C-alpha positions as CSV (number, residue, x, y, z in Angstrom):
1,X,0.1,0.1,-0.3
2,X,1.6,3.0,-1.3
3,X,0.4,6.3,0.5
4,X,0.8,8.3,-3.4
5,X,0.9,6.8,-7.1
6,X,1.8,9.2,-9.6
7,X,0.6,8.0,-13.6
8,X,3.3,8.8,-15.8
9,X,6.8,9.8,-15.0
10,X,7.6,12.5,-17.6
11,X,8.6,16.8,-16.5
12,X,5.1,16.8,-14.7
13,X,4.8,13.1,-13.1
14,X,8.7,13.5,-12.0
15,X,7.6,17.6,-10.3
16,X,5.2,16.1,-8.6
17,X,7.4,12.9,-7.3
18,X,10.4,15.5,-6.3
19,X,7.8,17.6,-4.5
20,X,6.5,14.7,-3.1
21,X,9.7,13.1,-2.1
22,X,9.7,16.3,0.7
23,X,7.5,14.6,3.1
24,X,8.0,11.5,5.3
25,X,5.2,9.7,2.4
26,X,5.2,6.5,0.5
27,X,5.1,7.2,-3.0
28,X,5.2,5.3,-6.4
29,X,6.0,6.5,-10.2
30,X,4.1,4.5,-12.2
31,X,4.8,4.1,-15.5
32,X,4.3,2.9,-19.2
33,X,7.9,3.3,-20.8
34,X,11.0,1.4,-20.5
35,X,12.4,5.2,-18.6
36,X,12.1,8.7,-17.6
37,X,10.7,11.3,-20.4
38,X,10.3,8.9,-22.8
39,X,6.7,10.6,-24.4
40,X,6.7,14.2,-24.5
41,X,9.3,15.2,-22.2
42,X,12.1,14.2,-24.6
43,X,10.6,16.2,-27.8
44,X,10.5,19.5,-27.3
45,X,11.4,22.8,-27.8
46,X,13.5,23.4,-23.8
47,X,12.2,26.8,-23.4
48,X,11.8,28.2,-20.0
49,X,9.4,31.0,-21.7
50,X,9.0,34.3,-19.8
51,X,5.0,33.9,-19.4
52,X,3.3,36.6,-22.0
53,X,1.5,34.7,-24.1
54,X,-1.1,32.7,-21.8
55,X,-4.0,34.1,-21.1
56,X,-4.7,35.9,-18.1
57,X,-6.2,34.5,-15.4
58,X,-5.5,31.1,-17.0
59,X,-3.9,28.2,-15.2
60,X,-1.3,28.4,-18.2
61,X,-0.6,31.8,-17.3
62,X,-0.4,31.9,-13.8
63,X,2.2,28.5,-13.2
64,X,4.2,29.9,-16.8
65,X,5.1,33.0,-14.1
66,X,5.9,31.1,-10.6
67,X,7.3,27.8,-12.7
68,X,10.2,30.2,-14.7
69,X,10.7,32.1,-11.4
70,X,12.1,28.5,-10.1
71,X,14.1,27.3,-12.8
72,X,17.4,29.4,-11.8
73,X,16.6,27.5,-8.8
74,X,16.0,24.0,-9.2
75,X,18.1,24.3,-11.8
76,X,21.3,24.5,-9.9
77,X,19.7,22.5,-7.2
78,X,19.8,20.0,-9.2
79,X,22.6,19.7,-11.3
80,X,21.4,20.7,-14.6
81,X,22.2,22.8,-17.8
82,X,20.7,26.8,-17.8
83,X,20.6,29.8,-19.6
84,X,18.7,32.6,-19.3
85,X,19.5,34.2,-23.1
86,X,15.7,35.6,-23.2
87,X,13.4,35.3,-26.2
88,X,12.2,37.9,-29.3
89,X,8.9,37.8,-30.4
90,X,9.4,38.9,-34.0
91,X,6.9,41.9,-36.2
92,X,7.2,41.7,-39.6
93,X,4.3,44.5,-40.2
94,X,1.8,46.8,-38.7
95,X,-0.4,43.8,-37.9
96,X,2.4,42.5,-35.8
97,X,3.2,45.7,-34.1
98,X,-0.3,45.9,-32.4
99,X,-0.1,41.9,-31.4
100,X,2.8,42.1,-29.8
101,X,1.1,45.5,-27.5
102,X,-1.3,43.6,-27.2
103,X,1.0,40.9,-25.7
104,X,3.4,43.4,-23.8
105,X,0.4,44.3,-21.7
106,X,-1.0,40.3,-21.1
107,X,2.5,40.5,-19.7
108,X,2.8,42.5,-17.0
109,X,-1.0,41.8,-16.2
110,X,0.8,38.6,-15.6
111,X,4.1,39.9,-13.9
112,X,5.6,38.8,-16.0
113,X,9.4,41.2,-15.2
114,X,12.2,43.1,-17.4
115,X,9.2,43.0,-20.7
116,X,10.1,45.7,-23.2
117,X,8.7,46.3,-26.5
118,X,12.5,47.8,-28.9
119,X,12.8,48.9,-32.0
120,X,14.1,47.8,-35.3
121,X,17.5,48.9,-34.7
122,X,17.4,47.7,-30.7
123,X,16.6,43.6,-32.3
124,X,19.6,44.4,-34.5
125,X,22.0,45.0,-31.9
126,X,20.9,42.1,-31.0
127,X,20.3,38.8,-33.5
128,X,22.2,40.8,-36.4
129,X,21.6,37.9,-38.6
130,X,17.7,37.5,-38.4
131,X,15.9,39.1,-41.6
132,X,16.2,42.2,-43.1
133,X,12.3,42.9,-42.8
134,X,11.4,42.8,-38.7
135,X,9.7,46.1,-37.6
136,X,10.7,44.9,-33.8
137,X,9.6,42.5,-31.1
138,X,8.6,42.2,-27.9
139,X,12.0,40.6,-25.8
140,X,11.6,39.0,-22.3
141,X,15.0,39.2,-20.8
142,X,13.4,35.6,-18.8
143,X,12.7,33.7,-21.1
144,X,15.4,30.8,-21.0
145,X,16.3,27.8,-22.1
146,X,17.2,24.3,-20.6
147,X,17.4,19.8,-21.2
148,X,14.0,19.0,-21.1
149,X,14.9,15.2,-20.6
150,X,18.0,15.7,-18.8
151,X,15.7,18.3,-16.2
152,X,13.2,15.3,-15.6
153,X,16.1,12.9,-14.9
154,X,17.7,14.8,-12.3
155,X,13.7,14.8,-10.5
156,X,13.5,12.0,-10.9
157,X,17.0,10.8,-9.4
158,X,16.6,13.1,-6.4
159,X,13.4,11.8,-5.8
160,X,14.4,8.1,-5.8
161,X,17.4,8.8,-4.1
162,X,14.6,10.6,-1.5
163,X,12.4,7.4,-1.3
164,X,10.2,7.9,-4.4
165,X,9.8,3.7,-5.8
166,X,9.7,3.6,-10.0
167,X,7.9,1.3,-11.5
168,X,8.7,1.0,-15.5
169,X,7.5,-0.9,-18.6
170,X,3.8,-0.6,-16.2
171,X,0.9,-0.1,-18.2
172,X,-2.3,1.1,-16.4
173,X,-5.5,-1.3,-17.6
174,X,-7.7,0.1,-14.9
175,X,-8.9,2.5,-11.2
176,X,-11.2,1.4,-9.2
177,X,-11.5,1.9,-5.6
178,X,-12.8,0.2,-2.8
179,X,-13.1,1.8,1.0
180,X,-11.8,4.2,-0.1
181,X,-8.0,3.4,-1.2
182,X,-7.7,2.9,-5.2
183,X,-7.0,-0.3,-7.0
184,X,-5.1,0.5,-10.0
185,X,-4.6,-2.6,-12.0
186,X,-1.5,-3.2,-14.4
187,X,0.2,-5.6,-16.7
188,X,2.7,-6.4,-13.6
189,X,0.3,-6.9,-11.8
190,X,-2.5,-4.7,-8.8
191,X,-1.0,-1.7,-6.6
192,X,-2.8,0.0,-3.8
193,X,-2.9,3.4,-2.6
194,X,-4.6,5.8,-0.5
195,X,-4.2,8.8,-3.1
196,X,-3.7,9.1,-6.4
197,X,-1.8,11.8,-9.3
198,X,-2.7,11.7,-13.0
199,X,0.4,13.0,-15.1
200,X,-0.3,10.5,-17.5
201,X,0.3,13.1,-19.8
202,X,-1.4,11.7,-24.0
203,X,-3.0,9.3,-21.7
204,X,-4.2,11.5,-18.8
205,X,-7.6,12.0,-20.1
206,X,-7.9,7.9,-20.8
207,X,-6.5,7.8,-16.3
208,X,-9.8,10.6,-15.7
209,X,-12.5,8.6,-17.1
210,X,-11.2,5.5,-15.7
211,X,-11.5,7.5,-11.9
212,X,-14.9,9.3,-13.5
213,X,-13.5,12.7,-13.1
214,X,-15.6,15.4,-15.6
215,X,-14.4,14.4,-19.6
216,X,-12.4,16.1,-21.1
217,X,-10.5,15.8,-24.3
218,X,-7.0,14.9,-25.4
219,X,-6.1,16.0,-28.8
220,X,-2.8,15.1,-29.9
221,X,-0.5,18.2,-31.6
222,X,2.4,16.5,-33.4
223,X,5.6,18.9,-34.1
224,X,8.3,18.2,-36.1
225,X,12.1,19.6,-35.3
226,X,15.5,19.9,-36.9
227,X,18.6,20.3,-34.7
228,X,21.2,21.9,-36.6
229,X,25.2,21.5,-35.6
230,X,27.2,23.4,-33.3
231,X,29.1,25.1,-35.8
232,X,25.6,27.1,-36.5
233,X,24.2,27.4,-33.3
234,X,25.1,30.8,-33.0
235,X,23.7,32.2,-35.7
236,X,20.9,33.5,-33.0
237,X,22.0,34.2,-28.7
238,X,18.8,34.5,-28.1
239,X,15.2,32.4,-28.8
240,X,13.4,33.8,-31.6
241,X,9.3,33.5,-31.7
242,X,6.9,34.8,-34.7
243,X,4.5,37.0,-33.9
244,X,1.6,33.5,-32.5
245,X,-1.2,32.4,-34.2
246,X,-4.4,30.5,-32.8
247,X,-2.0,26.8,-33.5
248,X,0.0,28.0,-31.2
249,X,3.5,29.7,-31.1
250,X,5.1,29.3,-35.1
251,X,8.7,27.7,-36.4
252,X,10.7,29.6,-33.5
253,X,14.6,29.3,-33.9
254,X,17.3,28.5,-30.5
255,X,20.5,27.9,-29.4
256,X,20.0,25.2,-26.7
257,X,22.0,25.0,-24.2
258,X,24.8,22.2,-25.3
259,X,25.3,24.7,-28.5
260,X,23.2,23.5,-31.2
261,X,20.9,25.9,-33.3
262,X,17.1,23.8,-33.6
263,X,14.4,25.1,-35.7
264,X,10.6,23.7,-35.0
265,X,8.1,22.5,-34.2
266,X,4.9,22.6,-36.4
267,X,2.0,21.9,-35.9
268,X,-0.3,19.2,-36.5
269,X,-3.6,18.1,-35.5
270,X,-3.4,14.1,-35.1
271,X,-5.5,11.1,-34.8
272,X,-3.1,8.7,-33.0
273,X,-1.4,9.6,-29.5
274,X,2.4,7.8,-30.7
275,X,2.6,9.1,-34.5
276,X,5.9,10.1,-34.1
277,X,6.8,9.7,-37.8
278,X,8.4,13.0,-39.1
279,X,7.6,13.7,-43.1
280,X,9.3,15.5,-45.7
281,X,6.5,18.0,-46.2
282,X,6.8,19.2,-42.5
283,X,10.8,19.1,-42.6
284,X,10.5,21.9,-44.6
285,X,7.5,23.5,-43.5
286,X,9.3,24.2,-40.6
287,X,12.9,25.1,-42.3
288,X,10.6,27.4,-44.1
289,X,9.1,29.9,-41.3
290,X,12.5,29.7,-39.7
291,X,13.9,31.5,-42.4
292,X,11.4,33.7,-42.9
293,X,12.6,34.7,-39.0
294,X,16.5,34.5,-39.4
295,X,19.1,34.0,-41.9
296,X,22.0,31.0,-43.5
297,X,19.9,28.4,-41.8
298,X,21.2,25.6,-44.4
299,X,20.2,22.3,-43.8
300,X,23.3,20.1,-45.1
301,X,23.9,22.0,-41.3
302,X,20.8,19.5,-40.1
303,X,22.6,16.3,-37.7
304,X,18.5,14.9,-36.9
305,X,15.2,16.0,-37.0
306,X,13.0,13.9,-35.0
307,X,9.4,14.3,-33.9
308,X,6.6,15.6,-30.4
309,X,3.5,15.4,-29.4
310,X,1.5,18.3,-27.4
311,X,-1.1,16.4,-24.9
312,X,-3.0,19.8,-25.9
313,X,-6.3,19.7,-24.0
314,X,-9.8,20.4,-25.6
315,X,-10.6,22.7,-22.4
316,X,-8.2,25.3,-24.0
317,X,-6.7,25.5,-21.2
318,X,-4.5,23.1,-18.2
319,X,-6.7,20.2,-16.7
320,X,-5.3,20.4,-12.6
321,X,-8.6,19.7,-11.1
322,X,-10.0,16.6,-8.2
323,X,-11.6,14.4,-10.5
324,X,-12.6,12.3,-7.7
325,X,-11.8,11.8,-3.7
326,X,-8.5,11.8,-2.8
327,X,-6.9,11.9,-6.3
328,X,-5.5,15.2,-8.4
329,X,-5.7,15.6,-12.4
330,X,-2.2,17.0,-13.5
331,X,-3.1,16.8,-17.0
332,X,-3.0,18.6,-20.6
333,X,0.1,20.2,-19.8
334,X,1.0,21.6,-22.9
335,X,3.3,25.1,-23.6
336,X,4.2,25.8,-21.5
337,X,3.8,23.2,-19.1
338,X,7.4,22.3,-19.4
339,X,8.0,25.7,-17.4
340,X,5.3,25.3,-15.6
341,X,5.6,21.8,-13.8
342,X,7.8,22.9,-11.4
343,X,5.5,25.2,-10.4
344,X,2.2,23.1,-10.8
345,X,3.9,19.7,-8.7
346,X,3.9,22.9,-5.3
347,X,0.7,22.9,-6.0
348,X,-0.9,19.8,-7.3
349,X,0.3,18.7,-3.5
350,X,-1.2,21.4,-1.5
351,X,-4.8,20.1,-3.4
352,X,-3.7,16.6,-1.9
353,X,-3.5,17.6,1.0
354,X,-6.7,19.6,1.4
355,X,-8.0,15.8,0.6
356,X,-6.5,14.7,3.7
357,X,-2.4,13.6,2.8
358,X,-0.1,14.0,5.8
359,X,3.0,16.0,5.4
360,X,5.7,16.2,7.7
361,X,8.9,17.5,6.5
362,X,11.7,15.3,6.5
363,X,14.9,16.2,8.2
364,X,16.3,14.3,5.6
365,X,15.8,15.2,2.4
366,X,18.4,15.6,-0.2
367,X,18.3,18.7,-1.9
368,X,20.7,18.4,-4.5
369,X,22.4,15.7,-6.4
370,X,26.2,14.7,-6.7
371,X,28.6,12.8,-8.8
372,X,27.5,14.9,-11.9
373,X,29.8,15.7,-13.4
374,X,31.1,14.1,-17.1
375,X,35.1,14.3,-17.3
376,X,35.0,16.8,-19.8
377,X,33.3,18.8,-17.5
378,X,35.9,18.8,-14.6
379,X,39.3,20.1,-13.3
380,X,42.0,18.3,-14.0
381,X,42.6,18.4,-9.8
382,X,39.0,16.3,-10.7
383,X,39.8,14.6,-13.2
384,X,43.1,13.0,-12.0
385,X,41.0,11.5,-9.3
386,X,38.4,10.6,-11.9
387,X,41.3,8.3,-13.9
388,X,43.1,7.2,-10.3
389,X,39.6,5.8,-9.3
390,X,38.5,4.6,-12.5
391,X,40.7,4.4,-15.6
392,X,37.5,3.9,-17.7
393,X,37.7,7.5,-17.6
394,X,40.4,7.0,-20.0
395,X,38.8,6.2,-22.9
396,X,36.4,8.4,-25.2
397,X,33.4,6.4,-26.7
398,X,31.8,9.3,-28.0
399,X,34.3,11.7,-30.2
400,X,31.7,14.1,-31.0
401,X,30.8,14.9,-27.3
402,X,34.0,13.9,-25.6
403,X,32.0,11.5,-23.7
404,X,33.4,8.2,-21.6
405,X,33.1,4.9,-21.3
406,X,33.8,6.2,-17.3
407,X,30.8,8.7,-17.4
408,X,29.4,5.9,-19.8
409,X,29.5,3.4,-16.4
410,X,28.1,6.3,-14.1
411,X,25.0,7.3,-16.4
412,X,24.6,3.4,-16.0
413,X,25.3,2.5,-12.3
414,X,23.1,6.1,-10.7
415,X,19.7,5.9,-9.4
416,X,17.4,4.6,-12.2
417,X,20.2,4.6,-14.7
418,X,20.0,4.0,-18.0
419,X,19.0,0.9,-19.8
420,X,18.9,1.7,-23.6
421,X,20.9,3.2,-25.8
422,X,19.0,6.0,-25.3
423,X,19.0,6.4,-21.5
424,X,22.3,7.0,-22.1
425,X,22.0,9.1,-24.5
426,X,19.5,11.3,-22.8
427,X,21.9,11.3,-19.6
428,X,25.6,11.8,-21.0
429,X,25.0,12.7,-24.4
430,X,26.7,9.5,-26.5
431,X,25.4,9.3,-29.3
432,X,24.0,13.5,-29.9
433,X,26.6,14.8,-31.8
434,X,27.2,15.2,-35.3
435,X,27.8,11.5,-36.6
436,X,24.7,10.7,-33.9
437,X,25.6,7.0,-32.6
438,X,27.1,6.0,-36.2
439,X,30.5,5.5,-34.5
440,X,30.0,4.5,-30.7
441,X,26.6,2.9,-31.0
442,X,28.7,-0.3,-30.8
443,X,30.4,0.6,-27.6
444,X,27.4,1.6,-25.9
445,X,25.7,-1.5,-26.7
446,X,29.1,-3.5,-25.3
447,X,28.9,-1.5,-22.5
448,X,25.4,-1.7,-21.1
449,X,25.0,-5.9,-22.0
450,X,28.2,-5.4,-20.3
451,X,27.2,-3.8,-17.7
452,X,23.6,-4.5,-16.8
453,X,24.9,-7.7,-17.5
454,X,22.2,-9.5,-20.4
455,X,23.3,-9.8,-24.0
456,X,23.9,-7.8,-25.8
457,X,20.9,-8.5,-28.3
458,X,18.5,-7.8,-24.9
459,X,20.0,-3.9,-25.3
460,X,17.6,-1.8,-27.0
461,X,17.0,1.4,-28.7
462,X,14.6,3.1,-26.5
463,X,11.4,1.5,-25.1
464,X,10.1,-1.8,-25.5
465,X,10.9,-4.3,-28.3
466,X,13.0,-1.6,-30.2
467,X,15.8,-4.6,-30.3
468,X,19.2,-3.2,-32.0
469,X,20.7,-6.8,-32.7
470,X,19.4,-10.2,-33.4
471,X,22.4,-12.6,-33.1
472,X,25.8,-13.8,-34.3
473,X,25.9,-14.1,-38.6
474,X,29.2,-15.9,-38.1
């Protein structure tokens, strides 16, 4: 019997898990995939939004601004890359200027700090590589960037270190209540919990239906992206938006915290929640859209393309409510959900407390993660110490990102460590470079096999069934 069960290990579920781990509770996170952040969290823009876009009075507006203000401290505690690089919403004509004036006033009402409208000369003094027809911009100095999957992994690791259990490859098939206890039926048996949090992302409407909550629908919205080589990562230094439409914030161009550049996403409503295919038409659309804002975007510099699915609610806002006694929905958390997630977490905990969950702070809560540095990030003295304790730090496996065997072993041995090639990739960036794992993947597979003591043929690329090897050829 658990005190609290959280369904979903994306950025929202892991934020809530870490928040709950501050208290004397028994908690479990139930995740249908084989790792943290395998859904929408691993394939989004990584933008920490300032908070001017969400309509006044909405949950999106409230938690966006609160979350933006919390991000730097949380990323510092968990040793996650974060950069406050600022953002620009470009205007190309008088209509756009009127729209960004509205966004400016909305941002002030939402409580966004350091927000201003700047003229053409000021725009080009900040970003000289923009297209010549830009006439002005909304400048949000508090805009920032982060690595979304690294943050979710860090939140989960920290929650796990503080006692939260994680059950992976575990799909919830039914939930029913018996004597005020939730019985959660899964493909791995039945679990009981006194309280429950629905953070199931794209499938949160289905979990809500199991709980008997007021119905809402999650509309899958596909967004495709192109990631560019680090050699062009400095074309812009800030996140560049176009004036938004009713489908979202449009095609954006932004640096990443690791020095790459990316362009995207588009917005295509889907019938299937698991269709992450990337299309020729989609790539052409986002490259055309990105080039509308920024000069010198060359498709030859693309190192990979990918697709994410956003969990858009038909309510038009986040769905954070109590669907039934002792349960909380944290659903429909689309953009600015990454930003909002860290602020949603304490609010969800307060709703659980209102439902009767007793909260007693731990005396021994572990706030910081340790032993997270990659070899390339270490000082000379730290490198000498690492090499003396483990010679594997002297063997480079990923030449693009300079990741050593010691780094990969650490990624496997850490709390909730990597169990797949993509699990290693998300934790230490092996395979994230220009060759996209073309050279290092075979060695990563060998290291996973050795460290996990399982056959090479059991190693997967990402989730269940994505096997890389089928057997020996000779």
